[in-house]
MITITI-353530 format. One record per residue (C-alpha): x, y, z; residue in one letter. Coordinates in steps of 0.05 Angstrom, whole numbers, plus 5000, padded with zeros to 4 digits. Layout:
<atoms>
<atom px="X" py="Y" pz="Z" r="a"/>
...
</atoms>
This chain:
<atoms>
<atom px="8256" py="2686" pz="9421" r="m"/>
<atom px="8246" py="2613" pz="9401" r="q"/>
<atom px="8198" py="2563" pz="9430" r="g"/>
<atom px="8218" py="2491" pz="9442" r="k"/>
<atom px="8218" py="2452" pz="9378" r="g"/>
<atom px="8203" py="2511" pz="9333" r="t"/>
<atom px="8248" py="2528" pz="9274" r="a"/>
<atom px="8301" py="2581" pz="9286" r="s"/>
<atom px="8304" py="2644" pz="9244" r="v"/>
<atom px="8368" py="2618" pz="9213" r="e"/>
<atom px="8335" py="2552" pz="9193" r="a"/>
<atom px="8276" py="2590" pz="9164" r="i"/>
<atom px="8321" py="2637" pz="9124" r="r"/>
<atom px="8359" py="2579" pz="9094" r="a"/>
<atom px="8294" py="2558" pz="9058" r="q"/>
<atom px="8287" py="2624" pz="9020" r="f"/>
<atom px="8331" py="2630" pz="8957" r="p"/>
<atom px="8312" py="2703" pz="8950" r="a"/>
<atom px="8353" py="2720" pz="9011" r="l"/>
<atom px="8416" py="2700" pz="8973" r="e"/>
<atom px="8407" py="2759" pz="8925" r="r"/>
<atom px="8455" py="2818" pz="8933" r="v"/>
<atom px="8437" py="2890" pz="8916" r="h"/>
<atom px="8479" py="2951" pz="8927" r="g"/>
<atom px="8536" py="2908" pz="8952" r="g"/>
<atom px="8494" py="2876" pz="9009" r="a"/>
<atom px="8445" py="2819" pz="9017" r="p"/>
<atom px="8373" py="2844" pz="9008" r="i"/>
<atom px="8333" py="2858" pz="9071" r="a"/>
<atom px="8261" py="2848" pz="9049" r="y"/>
<atom px="8217" py="2894" pz="9089" r="f"/>
<atom px="8166" py="2895" pz="9033" r="d"/>
<atom px="8129" py="2833" pz="9058" r="g"/>
<atom px="8063" py="2869" pz="9073" r="p"/>
<atom px="8058" py="2878" pz="8997" r="g"/>
<atom px="8080" py="2807" pz="8982" r="g"/>
<atom px="8127" py="2757" pz="9015" r="t"/>
<atom px="8184" py="2716" pz="8987" r="q"/>
<atom px="8173" py="2641" pz="8978" r="v"/>
<atom px="8210" py="2581" pz="9006" r="p"/>
<atom px="8238" py="2528" pz="8959" r="r"/>
<atom px="8183" py="2478" pz="8975" r="r"/>
<atom px="8130" py="2524" pz="8946" r="v"/>
<atom px="8165" py="2534" pz="8879" r="a"/>
<atom px="8183" py="2460" pz="8877" r="e"/>
<atom px="8111" py="2439" pz="8889" r="a"/>
<atom px="8087" py="2484" pz="8832" r="m"/>
<atom px="8142" py="2460" pz="8785" r="n"/>
<atom px="8127" py="2388" pz="8801" r="d"/>
<atom px="8054" py="2398" pz="8784" r="y"/>
<atom px="8069" py="2433" pz="8719" r="l"/>
<atom px="8123" py="2384" pz="8698" r="y"/>
<atom px="8088" py="2319" pz="8718" r="h"/>
<atom px="8014" py="2327" pz="8732" r="h"/>
<atom px="7988" py="2386" pz="8690" r="n"/>
<atom px="7918" py="2374" pz="8664" r="a"/>
<atom px="7847" py="2399" pz="8670" r="n"/>
<atom px="7803" py="2369" pz="8723" r="t"/>
<atom px="7750" py="2315" pz="8730" r="h"/>
<atom px="7769" py="2271" pz="8671" r="w"/>
<atom px="7784" py="2197" pz="8668" r="a"/>
<atom px="7859" py="2195" pz="8658" r="y"/>
<atom px="7918" py="2196" pz="8706" r="p"/>
<atom px="7942" py="2269" pz="8703" r="t"/>
<atom px="7871" py="2295" pz="8709" r="s"/>
<atom px="7858" py="2250" pz="8769" r="e"/>
<atom px="7924" py="2272" pz="8799" r="e"/>
<atom px="7905" py="2344" pz="8790" r="s"/>
<atom px="7839" py="2331" pz="8826" r="d"/>
<atom px="7876" py="2298" pz="8884" r="a"/>
<atom px="7929" py="2353" pz="8890" r="l"/>
<atom px="7877" py="2408" pz="8889" r="i"/>
<atom px="7836" py="2372" pz="8942" r="a"/>
<atom px="7898" py="2364" pz="8985" r="a"/>
<atom px="7913" py="2439" pz="8979" r="a"/>
<atom px="7842" py="2453" pz="9000" r="r"/>
<atom px="7852" py="2410" pz="9062" r="v"/>
<atom px="7916" py="2449" pz="9078" r="s"/>
<atom px="7882" py="2516" pz="9072" r="l"/>
<atom px="7825" py="2491" pz="9115" r="a"/>
<atom px="7875" py="2473" pz="9169" r="a"/>
<atom px="7904" py="2543" pz="9165" r="l"/>
<atom px="7836" py="2575" pz="9175" r="l"/>
<atom px="7805" py="2522" pz="9221" r="n"/>
<atom px="7751" py="2509" pz="9169" r="a"/>
<atom px="7724" py="2450" pz="9130" r="s"/>
<atom px="7755" py="2438" pz="9062" r="p"/>
<atom px="7686" py="2448" pz="9030" r="r"/>
<atom px="7686" py="2519" pz="9059" r="e"/>
<atom px="7749" py="2540" pz="9022" r="v"/>
<atom px="7746" py="2569" pz="8952" r="a"/>
<atom px="7802" py="2595" pz="8909" r="f"/>
<atom px="7806" py="2655" pz="8862" r="g"/>
<atom px="7853" py="2703" pz="8827" r="a"/>
<atom px="7863" py="2746" pz="8890" r="n"/>
<atom px="7826" py="2774" pz="8949" r="m"/>
<atom px="7801" py="2834" pz="8909" r="t"/>
<atom px="7770" py="2792" pz="8854" r="t"/>
<atom px="7739" py="2744" pz="8904" r="l"/>
<atom px="7709" py="2802" pz="8944" r="t"/>
<atom px="7679" py="2833" pz="8882" r="f"/>
<atom px="7651" py="2764" pz="8865" r="h"/>
<atom px="7622" py="2756" pz="8934" r="l"/>
<atom px="7594" py="2826" pz="8937" r="a"/>
<atom px="7558" py="2817" pz="8871" r="r"/>
<atom px="7528" py="2751" pz="8893" r="a"/>
<atom px="7503" py="2781" pz="8959" r="l"/>
<atom px="7482" py="2846" pz="8926" r="g"/>
<atom px="7433" py="2810" pz="8879" r="r"/>
<atom px="7389" py="2802" pz="8940" r="g"/>
<atom px="7396" py="2873" pz="8966" r="w"/>
<atom px="7362" py="2938" pz="8947" r="g"/>
<atom px="7345" py="3009" pz="8970" r="p"/>
<atom px="7341" py="3012" pz="9046" r="g"/>
<atom px="7391" py="2955" pz="9058" r="d"/>
<atom px="7455" py="2976" pz="9091" r="e"/>
<atom px="7528" py="2953" pz="9092" r="v"/>
<atom px="7580" py="2977" pz="9142" r="i"/>
<atom px="7652" py="2988" pz="9120" r="i"/>
<atom px="7710" py="3023" pz="9155" r="t"/>
<atom px="7762" py="3076" pz="9140" r="e"/>
<atom px="7815" py="3028" pz="9165" r="l"/>
<atom px="7806" py="2980" pz="9107" r="d"/>
<atom px="7844" py="2969" pz="9043" r="h"/>
<atom px="7803" py="2992" pz="8984" r="h"/>
<atom px="7792" py="2919" pz="8964" r="a"/>
<atom px="7744" py="2917" pz="9023" r="n"/>
<atom px="7712" py="2983" pz="9005" r="q"/>
<atom px="7704" py="2986" pz="8929" r="a"/>
<atom px="7664" py="2921" pz="8921" r="p"/>
<atom px="7612" py="2945" pz="8970" r="w"/>
<atom px="7612" py="3014" pz="8939" r="r"/>
<atom px="7598" py="2981" pz="8872" r="a"/>
<atom px="7536" py="2949" pz="8901" r="i"/>
<atom px="7516" py="3017" pz="8928" r="e"/>
<atom px="7516" py="3044" pz="8857" r="r"/>
<atom px="7485" py="2982" pz="8825" r="e"/>
<atom px="7431" py="2965" pz="8876" r="r"/>
<atom px="7419" py="3030" pz="8913" r="g"/>
<atom px="7439" py="3004" pz="8982" r="i"/>
<atom px="7466" py="3051" pz="9036" r="t"/>
<atom px="7538" py="3048" pz="9058" r="i"/>
<atom px="7555" py="3068" pz="9130" r="r"/>
<atom px="7628" py="3084" pz="9143" r="v"/>
<atom px="7662" py="3074" pz="9211" r="v"/>
<atom px="7718" py="3125" pz="9222" r="p"/>
<atom px="7788" py="3117" pz="9250" r="i"/>
<atom px="7804" py="3147" pz="9317" r="d"/>
<atom px="7865" py="3189" pz="9297" r="l"/>
<atom px="7890" py="3191" pz="9369" r="d"/>
<atom px="7896" py="3115" pz="9374" r="t"/>
<atom px="7900" py="3094" pz="9301" r="y"/>
<atom px="7843" py="3045" pz="9317" r="e"/>
<atom px="7771" py="3040" pz="9296" r="l"/>
<atom px="7722" py="3085" pz="9332" r="d"/>
<atom px="7687" py="3027" pz="9367" r="w"/>
<atom px="7629" py="3069" pz="9392" r="a"/>
<atom px="7616" py="3091" pz="9320" r="a"/>
<atom px="7617" py="3019" pz="9298" r="l"/>
<atom px="7565" py="3001" pz="9350" r="e"/>
<atom px="7521" py="3059" pz="9328" r="r"/>
<atom px="7527" py="3040" pz="9255" r="a"/>
<atom px="7484" py="2978" pz="9262" r="f"/>
<atom px="7410" py="2986" pz="9249" r="t"/>
<atom px="7353" py="2938" pz="9234" r="p"/>
<atom px="7370" py="2948" pz="9160" r="r"/>
<atom px="7443" py="2926" pz="9166" r="t"/>
<atom px="7457" py="2867" pz="9120" r="r"/>
<atom px="7532" py="2860" pz="9128" r="l"/>
<atom px="7593" py="2890" pz="9162" r="v"/>
<atom px="7659" py="2886" pz="9124" r="a"/>
<atom px="7723" py="2900" pz="9162" r="l"/>
<atom px="7796" py="2882" pz="9164" r="t"/>
<atom px="7830" py="2835" pz="9213" r="a"/>
<atom px="7894" py="2876" pz="9206" r="g"/>
<atom px="7909" py="2943" pz="9173" r="s"/>
<atom px="7961" py="2936" pz="9118" r="n"/>
<atom px="7979" py="3010" pz="9128" r="a"/>
<atom px="7980" py="3018" pz="9204" r="l"/>
<atom px="7984" py="2948" pz="9231" r="g"/>
<atom px="7922" py="2959" pz="9273" r="t"/>
<atom px="7885" py="2894" pz="9293" r="i"/>
<atom px="7811" py="2907" pz="9306" r="p"/>
<atom px="7770" py="2858" pz="9348" r="d"/>
<atom px="7736" py="2822" pz="9291" r="v"/>
<atom px="7705" py="2771" pz="9339" r="t"/>
<atom px="7670" py="2827" pz="9377" r="a"/>
<atom px="7648" py="2858" pz="9310" r="a"/>
<atom px="7618" py="2791" pz="9290" r="t"/>
<atom px="7579" py="2789" pz="9355" r="r"/>
<atom px="7551" py="2858" pz="9338" r="l"/>
<atom px="7532" py="2833" pz="9270" r="a"/>
<atom px="7497" py="2772" pz="9299" r="r"/>
<atom px="7457" py="2815" pz="9347" r="a"/>
<atom px="7434" py="2857" pz="9288" r="a"/>
<atom px="7418" py="2797" pz="9245" r="g"/>
<atom px="7473" py="2816" pz="9196" r="a"/>
<atom px="7530" py="2779" pz="9162" r="l"/>
<atom px="7604" py="2791" pz="9174" r="c"/>
<atom px="7659" py="2791" pz="9122" r="f"/>
<atom px="7732" py="2794" pz="9145" r="v"/>
<atom px="7791" py="2816" pz="9103" r="d"/>
<atom px="7848" py="2775" pz="9134" r="a"/>
<atom px="7899" py="2788" pz="9079" r="v"/>
<atom px="7947" py="2827" pz="9123" r="h"/>
<atom px="7933" py="2790" pz="9187" r="y"/>
<atom px="7942" py="2719" pz="9163" r="t"/>
<atom px="8020" py="2720" pz="9161" r="p"/>
<atom px="8023" py="2746" pz="9232" r="h"/>
<atom px="7972" py="2710" pz="9275" r="g"/>
<atom px="7927" py="2650" pz="9285" r="v"/>
<atom px="7866" py="2653" pz="9240" r="v"/>
<atom px="7806" py="2615" pz="9269" r="d"/>
<atom px="7741" py="2624" pz="9231" r="v"/>
<atom px="7705" py="2581" pz="9282" r="r"/>
<atom px="7725" py="2626" pz="9339" r="a"/>
<atom px="7711" py="2690" pz="9300" r="i"/>
<atom px="7645" py="2660" pz="9276" r="d"/>
<atom px="7648" py="2704" pz="9213" r="c"/>
<atom px="7607" py="2685" pz="9153" r="d"/>
<atom px="7662" py="2699" pz="9102" r="f"/>
<atom px="7737" py="2712" pz="9106" r="l"/>
<atom px="7788" py="2725" pz="9052" r="a"/>
<atom px="7864" py="2721" pz="9049" r="c"/>
<atom px="7919" py="2718" pz="8997" r="s"/>
<atom px="7972" py="2664" pz="8993" r="a"/>
<atom px="8025" py="2712" pz="8968" r="y"/>
<atom px="8022" py="2747" pz="9035" r="k"/>
<atom px="8040" py="2683" pz="9073" r="f"/>
<atom px="8098" py="2656" pz="9030" r="y"/>
<atom px="8057" py="2628" pz="8973" r="g"/>
<atom px="8041" py="2646" pz="8901" r="p"/>
<atom px="7995" py="2700" pz="8875" r="h"/>
<atom px="7927" py="2670" pz="8889" r="i"/>
<atom px="7868" py="2687" pz="8934" r="g"/>
<atom px="7828" py="2646" pz="8983" r="v"/>
<atom px="7756" py="2655" pz="9006" r="l"/>
<atom px="7726" py="2621" pz="9067" r="y"/>
<atom px="7651" py="2618" pz="9074" r="g"/>
<atom px="7606" py="2578" pz="9119" r="k"/>
<atom px="7581" py="2520" pz="9077" r="a"/>
<atom px="7508" py="2541" pz="9081" r="d"/>
<atom px="7526" py="2613" pz="9063" r="r"/>
<atom px="7566" py="2590" pz="9002" r="l"/>
<atom px="7509" py="2544" pz="8980" r="a"/>
<atom px="7458" py="2601" pz="8984" r="a"/>
<atom px="7499" py="2653" pz="8945" r="l"/>
<atom px="7469" py="2676" pz="8879" r="d"/>
<atom px="7537" py="2672" pz="8845" r="v"/>
<atom px="7549" py="2687" pz="8772" r="p"/>
<atom px="7567" py="2620" pz="8742" r="k"/>
<atom px="7563" py="2578" pz="8679" r="l"/>
<atom px="7504" py="2531" pz="8678" r="q"/>
<atom px="7544" py="2467" pz="8666" r="p"/>
<atom px="7595" py="2484" pz="8720" r="a"/>
<atom px="7591" py="2449" pz="8788" r="p"/>
<atom px="7538" py="2477" pz="8834" r="d"/>
<atom px="7566" py="2445" pz="8897" r="t"/>
<atom px="7607" py="2481" pz="8949" r="v"/>
<atom px="7660" py="2506" pz="8945" r="p"/>
<atom px="7669" py="2496" pz="8870" r="e"/>
<atom px="7608" py="2538" pz="8853" r="r"/>
<atom px="7649" py="2599" pz="8874" r="l"/>
<atom px="7706" py="2581" pz="8827" r="e"/>
<atom px="7692" py="2607" pz="8757" r="t"/>
<atom px="7727" py="2576" pz="8697" r="g"/>
<atom px="7791" py="2537" pz="8697" r="t"/>
<atom px="7829" py="2552" pz="8759" r="m"/>
<atom px="7903" py="2567" pz="8772" r="n"/>
<atom px="7920" py="2496" pz="8791" r="h"/>
<atom px="7994" py="2508" pz="8803" r="e"/>
<atom px="7977" py="2568" pz="8846" r="g"/>
<atom px="7928" py="2528" pz="8888" r="i"/>
<atom px="7980" py="2474" pz="8898" r="i"/>
<atom px="8032" py="2527" pz="8916" r="g"/>
<atom px="7984" py="2557" pz="8967" r="a"/>
<atom px="7978" py="2488" pz="8999" r="g"/>
<atom px="8053" py="2482" pz="9001" r="a"/>
<atom px="8058" py="2550" pz="9035" r="a"/>
<atom px="8013" py="2525" pz="9090" r="v"/>
<atom px="8056" py="2463" pz="9096" r="e"/>
<atom px="8117" py="2508" pz="9103" r="f"/>
<atom px="8084" py="2546" pz="9161" r="l"/>
<atom px="8065" py="2480" pz="9194" r="a"/>
<atom px="8137" py="2457" pz="9189" r="s"/>
<atom px="8159" py="2515" pz="9234" r="i"/>
<atom px="8115" py="2492" pz="9292" r="g"/>
<atom px="8103" py="2429" pz="9332" r="t"/>
<atom px="8042" py="2387" pz="9347" r="g"/>
<atom px="8005" py="2323" pz="9331" r="a"/>
<atom px="7962" py="2351" pz="9275" r="t"/>
<atom px="7971" py="2401" pz="9218" r="p"/>
<atom px="7926" py="2450" pz="9253" r="r"/>
<atom px="7965" py="2444" pz="9318" r="a"/>
<atom px="8030" py="2455" pz="9282" r="r"/>
<atom px="8002" py="2516" pz="9247" r="i"/>
<atom px="7977" py="2546" pz="9313" r="v"/>
<atom px="8044" py="2532" pz="9345" r="s"/>
<atom px="8081" py="2564" pz="9287" r="a"/>
<atom px="8038" py="2626" pz="9282" r="m"/>
<atom px="8039" py="2637" pz="9357" r="t"/>
<atom px="8115" py="2634" pz="9357" r="e"/>
<atom px="8121" py="2679" pz="9295" r="l"/>
<atom px="8075" py="2730" pz="9327" r="h"/>
<atom px="8119" py="2732" pz="9389" r="a"/>
<atom px="8182" py="2740" pz="9348" r="r"/>
<atom px="8149" py="2793" pz="9305" r="g"/>
<atom px="8129" py="2833" pz="9367" r="e"/>
<atom px="8201" py="2834" pz="9392" r="q"/>
<atom px="8230" py="2855" pz="9325" r="l"/>
<atom px="8177" py="2908" pz="9315" r="f"/>
<atom px="8187" py="2938" pz="9383" r="a"/>
<atom px="8261" py="2948" pz="9366" r="r"/>
<atom px="8243" py="2977" pz="9299" r="l"/>
<atom px="8189" py="3024" pz="9326" r="w"/>
<atom px="8232" py="3049" pz="9384" r="d"/>
<atom px="8291" py="3058" pz="9338" r="g"/>
<atom px="8252" py="3097" pz="9287" r="l"/>
<atom px="8221" py="3140" pz="9341" r="g"/>
<atom px="8290" py="3159" pz="9366" r="a"/>
<atom px="8312" py="3187" pz="9298" r="i"/>
<atom px="8301" py="3263" pz="9293" r="p"/>
<atom px="8253" py="3280" pz="9237" r="g"/>
<atom px="8220" py="3211" pz="9235" r="v"/>
<atom px="8145" py="3205" pz="9251" r="t"/>
<atom px="8114" py="3136" pz="9262" r="c"/>
<atom px="8041" py="3124" pz="9246" r="h"/>
<atom px="8002" py="3069" pz="9280" r="g"/>
<atom px="7988" py="3038" pz="9348" r="p"/>
<atom px="8047" py="3033" pz="9396" r="n"/>
<atom px="8078" py="2965" pz="9409" r="p"/>
<atom px="8038" py="2929" pz="9462" r="g"/>
<atom px="7972" py="2946" pz="9429" r="r"/>
<atom px="7938" py="2894" pz="9384" r="p"/>
<atom px="7978" py="2903" pz="9319" r="r"/>
<atom px="8020" py="2867" pz="9267" r="t"/>
<atom px="8095" py="2879" pz="9261" r="p"/>
<atom px="8084" py="2928" pz="9204" r="t"/>
<atom px="8103" py="3000" pz="9213" r="g"/>
<atom px="8091" py="3061" pz="9170" r="s"/>
<atom px="8130" py="3125" pz="9179" r="f"/>
<atom px="8150" py="3190" pz="9146" r="t"/>
<atom px="8215" py="3229" pz="9144" r="i"/>
<atom px="8212" py="3304" pz="9149" r="r"/>
<atom px="8233" py="3337" pz="9083" r="g"/>
<atom px="8239" py="3271" pz="9045" r="m"/>
<atom px="8186" py="3243" pz="8998" r="a"/>
<atom px="8171" py="3169" pz="9014" r="p"/>
<atom px="8189" py="3146" pz="8944" r="e"/>
<atom px="8256" py="3182" pz="8947" r="a"/>
<atom px="8271" py="3152" pz="9015" r="a"/>
<atom px="8252" py="3082" pz="8990" r="a"/>
<atom px="8300" py="3090" pz="8931" r="r"/>
<atom px="8357" py="3111" pz="8977" r="r"/>
<atom px="8344" py="3051" pz="9022" r="l"/>
<atom px="8341" py="3006" pz="8962" r="s"/>
<atom px="8410" py="3028" pz="8940" r="a"/>
<atom px="8435" py="2997" pz="9005" r="k"/>
<atom px="8397" py="2932" pz="8995" r="g"/>
<atom px="8339" py="2950" pz="9042" r="v"/>
<atom px="8272" py="2942" pz="9007" r="f"/>
<atom px="8211" py="2979" pz="9034" r="v"/>
<atom px="8144" py="2999" pz="9006" r="s"/>
<atom px="8121" py="3071" pz="8995" r="h"/>
<atom px="8055" py="3105" pz="8978" r="g"/>
<atom px="7985" py="3088" pz="9004" r="d"/>
<atom px="7986" py="3013" pz="8992" r="y"/>
<atom px="7913" py="3017" pz="8968" r="y"/>
<atom px="7894" py="3039" pz="9039" r="a"/>
<atom px="7883" py="3108" pz="9011" r="s"/>
<atom px="7828" py="3127" pz="9060" r="t"/>
<atom px="7876" py="3117" pz="9118" r="v"/>
<atom px="7929" py="3159" pz="9085" r="v"/>
<atom px="7879" py="3213" pz="9067" r="e"/>
<atom px="7853" py="3216" pz="9139" r="r"/>
<atom px="7926" py="3224" pz="9164" r="l"/>
<atom px="7935" py="3283" pz="9116" r="g"/>
<atom px="7991" py="3248" pz="9079" r="l"/>
<atom px="7964" py="3246" pz="9008" r="q"/>
<atom px="7990" py="3246" pz="8954" r="p"/>
<atom px="8058" py="3219" pz="8974" r="d"/>
<atom px="8036" py="3171" pz="9029" r="g"/>
<atom px="8084" py="3137" pz="9077" r="m"/>
<atom px="8143" py="3089" pz="9080" r="i"/>
<atom px="8124" py="3020" pz="9103" r="r"/>
<atom px="8168" py="2965" pz="9133" r="a"/>
<atom px="8142" py="2897" pz="9155" r="g"/>
<atom px="8176" py="2842" pz="9194" r="c"/>
<atom px="8164" py="2771" pz="9170" r="l"/>
<atom px="8187" py="2701" pz="9189" r="c"/>
<atom px="8254" py="2712" pz="9156" r="y"/>
<atom px="8269" py="2781" pz="9185" r="t"/>
<atom px="8328" py="2782" pz="9233" r="n"/>
<atom px="8360" py="2832" pz="9281" r="d"/>
<atom px="8415" py="2851" pz="9232" r="d"/>
<atom px="8364" py="2872" pz="9180" r="e"/>
<atom px="8327" py="2915" pz="9230" r="v"/>
<atom px="8394" py="2949" pz="9247" r="n"/>
<atom px="8408" py="2961" pz="9173" r="r"/>
<atom px="8339" py="2993" pz="9164" r="l"/>
<atom px="8348" py="3038" pz="9224" r="l"/>
<atom px="8418" py="3058" pz="9202" r="e"/>
<atom px="8392" py="3074" pz="9132" r="g"/>
<atom px="8334" py="3116" pz="9157" r="v"/>
<atom px="8380" py="3153" pz="9205" r="a"/>
<atom px="8428" py="3170" pz="9148" r="a"/>
<atom px="8370" py="3196" pz="9105" r="i"/>
<atom px="8341" py="3237" pz="9162" r="a"/>
<atom px="8409" py="3270" pz="9174" r="r"/>
<atom px="8419" py="3289" pz="9101" r="a"/>
</atoms>
């Protein structure tokens, strides 16, 4: 499927040098994207150009420093377009996990016994452990919303019941990195508003697959990671400007106290920030429209539709293989094109190694979503995970299905 004016899969694939690599006598089919995507040339070139020609620390009165300031500001504008935010609401950090610990500590300084935070079983541990740390340090109460094991979705009635007059924040994922489930974060934010609580959204897994709109969600904070949407290893934190300004963040006294820089401790990863901006520009180049935001919305809408079609083929194909069990919502439900499955009698790591020998790369284990895997009764081995990205094509899906079928027959 291809919308008018949008880049074809072939045109997209031509921009990724990693797809030229051969392993086991075949081009690599990268289904490991949920753990980290490949990068297009423009991302690496933007980072190289910065390091070769503009590398300096910021806010000083000479050309390379001023160029660094300008390039970082431009990247912030690009990320703001991706999220539908203001540039002053976009902060950078090492990764989503580090940023979430940073945010949790800042918020937790104002909490104590009796205050409550809601988390969910569906979430990656990067959206559980930071709040658990505040539980230990400040004596707050954590309320946990369970997964409905029949639907692989959040128990929405349990989420509604979890809110009390003492709720200070709800932290939940926009997309499960293990199951692909997409909860209704906008509805969750409305519940938080009604309770007078804040809402934090982990959009790391969702961002490569759908349109992120912090204005529509109305969340207070949202985090994502550029290396999940074709950029370098760097994290991004959105926060409403007034929320960021009010945070009691750990910071050095001489460091800027304006938003968003007050969230950014020490000297930042300048080349990573610039690469993240280039990744957004790559996504915008896939779509059409009069503004960067319009092009991003066009691109992500088209990529979501393509991903749905590819994933339906993958899911149906896996389900037809004897001995294979798929875990997650069926196609047609709100979900990303990421599927986890198990093969009867075959450990996930062993299956992943056999697929790798044929040039098909998949993830295995619990992907730090260990609560999900535990609830499914699949610890300690976990599952096999395959995700479709912008560069995934039909031939690669066929190769994965053929490889899994051969393993299951063995």
